[in-house]
C-alpha positions as CSV (number, residue, x, y, z in Angstrom):
1,Q,19.6,-9.3,-1.1
2,V,17.8,-7.4,1.6
3,Q,13.9,-6.9,1.3
4,L,12.1,-4.1,3.3
5,V,8.6,-4.6,4.1
6,E,6.2,-1.7,4.9
7,S,3.1,-2.1,6.7
8,G,0.6,0.1,8.6
9,G,-1.0,2.1,5.9
10,G,-4.7,2.3,5.4
11,L,-7.6,4.7,5.3
12,V,-8.0,7.3,8.0
13,Q,-10.3,10.4,8.7
14,A,-8.5,13.8,8.7
15,G,-7.2,14.5,12.3
16,G,-6.5,10.8,12.7
17,S,-3.3,8.8,13.4
18,L,-1.4,6.0,11.8
19,R,1.9,4.3,12.5
20,L,3.9,2.9,9.6
21,S,6.7,0.2,10.0
22,C,9.4,-1.1,7.9
23,V,11.0,-4.1,8.5
24,A,14.1,-5.7,7.1
25,S,14.4,-9.3,6.0
26,R,17.7,-9.7,7.7
27,K,19.9,-8.0,10.3
28,F,22.8,-6.1,8.8
29,S,24.9,-3.4,10.2
30,G,26.4,-0.1,8.6
31,I,23.3,1.6,7.9
32,Q,23.9,5.2,7.4
33,T,20.5,6.7,7.0
34,M,16.8,5.3,7.2
35,A,14.1,7.4,5.7
36,W,10.5,7.6,4.8
37,Y,9.5,9.0,1.4
38,R,5.9,9.7,0.1
39,Q,4.6,9.8,-3.5
40,A,1.3,11.5,-4.0
41,P,-0.7,10.8,-7.2
42,G,0.9,12.4,-10.2
43,K,3.7,13.8,-8.1
44,Q,7.2,12.8,-7.6
45,R,8.6,10.8,-4.5
46,D,9.5,13.1,-1.8
47,L,11.3,12.9,1.4
48,V,9.2,12.9,4.5
49,A,11.6,12.1,7.4
50,A,15.1,10.7,7.9
51,I,17.2,9.5,10.8
52,T,20.8,8.9,10.9
53,A,22.8,6.1,12.5
54,G,23.7,8.7,15.3
55,G,20.0,9.5,15.7
56,T,19.8,12.7,14.1
57,T,16.3,13.3,12.7
58,N,15.1,15.8,10.0
59,Y,11.5,16.2,8.6
60,A,9.9,17.9,5.6
61,D,8.5,21.2,6.7
62,S,4.8,20.0,6.1
63,V,5.1,17.3,8.7
64,K,7.1,18.8,11.4
65,G,5.5,18.6,14.7
66,R,3.1,16.0,13.3
67,F,5.3,13.1,12.3
68,T,8.0,11.2,14.4
69,I,10.5,8.9,12.8
70,S,12.2,6.2,15.1
71,R,13.8,3.0,14.8
72,D,14.3,-0.4,16.8
73,S,17.7,-1.8,15.8
74,A,17.0,-4.9,17.8
75,K,13.9,-5.6,15.6
76,N,15.4,-4.3,12.4
77,T,12.6,-2.2,12.1
78,L,11.9,1.6,11.2
79,Y,8.8,3.6,12.1
80,L,6.9,6.6,11.3
81,Q,4.2,7.8,13.6
82,M,1.9,10.2,11.8
83,N,-0.6,12.4,13.9
84,S,-3.1,14.9,12.9
85,L,-3.2,13.7,9.4
86,N,-4.6,15.7,6.5
87,A,-5.7,15.1,3.0
88,E,-2.2,16.4,1.7
89,D,-0.6,13.4,3.4
90,T,-2.1,11.0,1.2
91,G,0.1,8.9,-1.1
92,V,2.3,5.8,-1.0
93,Y,4.8,5.9,1.6
94,Y,8.0,4.2,1.0
95,C,11.0,3.3,3.4
96,K,14.7,3.6,2.2
97,W,17.8,2.1,4.0
98,V,21.2,3.7,2.9
99,L,24.3,1.8,3.5
100,N,26.5,4.1,1.3
101,V,26.5,6.0,-1.7
102,W,26.4,3.0,-3.9
103,T,23.9,0.9,-1.8
104,N,20.5,1.5,-0.8
105,Y,17.3,-0.5,-0.4
106,W,13.8,0.4,-1.0
107,G,10.3,-1.0,0.3
108,Q,7.5,-1.9,-1.9
109,G,5.3,1.0,-0.3
110,T,2.1,1.2,1.7
111,Q,-0.8,3.4,0.9
112,V,-2.0,6.0,3.2
113,T,-5.3,7.6,2.3
114,V,-6.8,10.4,4.3
115,S,-10.3,11.4,3.8
116,S,-11.5,14.9,4.5
């Protein structure tokens, strides 16, 4: 069983930055897509950013130009650099790694709170 562990969340003032990390418990191949999701209080979990095996990225409109998703395959780690944070970015951030249509893994989440 693969475990994903997120870190890097915390409390930050509006306009500040955070970098989230998601580390896998073991190295494995065949990852199709790696992504970050966000769940604000009382709302559904929404896609924030994703990166494919080929390096193609896509972002939610609300974070374009502010967030950057990247990965380090050698370290089994996915990152999310978040700049110019605002109160609407508050929520629990989850990483998700997709192997195929039947197999995906979620992290436990890391809380990001942006104070205005």
